N, C-alpha and C positions, 0 to 999 in steps of 0.2 A: 846229752853227750857233750862233754867239754872237750872240744877238739879244735885245735888250731889248724886252719886251712892254709896251705901254701898256694897262693894265687899264681905262682909261676908254673904249677903243674895242673893237669886236668882235675878240676874239682870233683867231677862225678867219680873218678877213679879213687880219690881220697875218701869220699863218702862210702863207696862200695867196700874199700879196704877196712874202714872202721866197722861197718856192719859185719863183715867176714870175721873180724876179731871178736866181736860180740857173740857171734854164733860159736866160734871156736872155744871161747871161754865159758860157754854155757849160759850167758845172759839171755840169749834167745835159744832155748833148747829145741831139739828136733820135735816138730809138731806144733810149736808155739806160733801164735799169730804174730805176724810182722806188723809194725806200724805202717800206716798208709803213707804214700808218697808225700801227701800234704803235711802229715804229722812229722815225718822225717825232715822235710824241707824246713819246717818251722824250728825244729830242734837244732839243726846245724846251721841255720840261717843261710840257706841257699834257695835258688829258684826251684819251684815244684818240678819243672822239666829236668833239672839237674838230678833231683832225687829219683825221678822216674827212670832216667837213664841208668843210674846206679842200680836200681831194682831190676831193670831189664837185663843188665849184665849178670846179676846174681841168678836170675832165672835161667839165662843162657848157660851158665855154668852148672846148673842143676842143684844149686844150694837152696833155692826157694821154689815153691810152686804156687800157682794161683788157682782159686776156685771162684767161678763166676758167682757173684752175689754174696760171697763169704769173705773174700780177701786173700791175702798172701800168707803162706805158712812156711816155716823152715822145713826143708825136705831132707837135708843131711848136713852133717858137720864137715867142714873142710879138712882136707888131709894135711 
């Protein structure tokens, strides 16, 4: 993800917004496995805890779901 982060705004929200865009555009289709928080943090050059917070936000919104031992998957596309 080539994404310029604005350090004056919450970074986790920017990461979450970027992932939501990817889901909306079909880069991560419904049912697709999501990258792990570690992979996402490496990709956007943020702390793992920041990526985890973004993923938790997406889960709370119902956009992704987690399955123990399998990972996280896209549950639905954003409106």
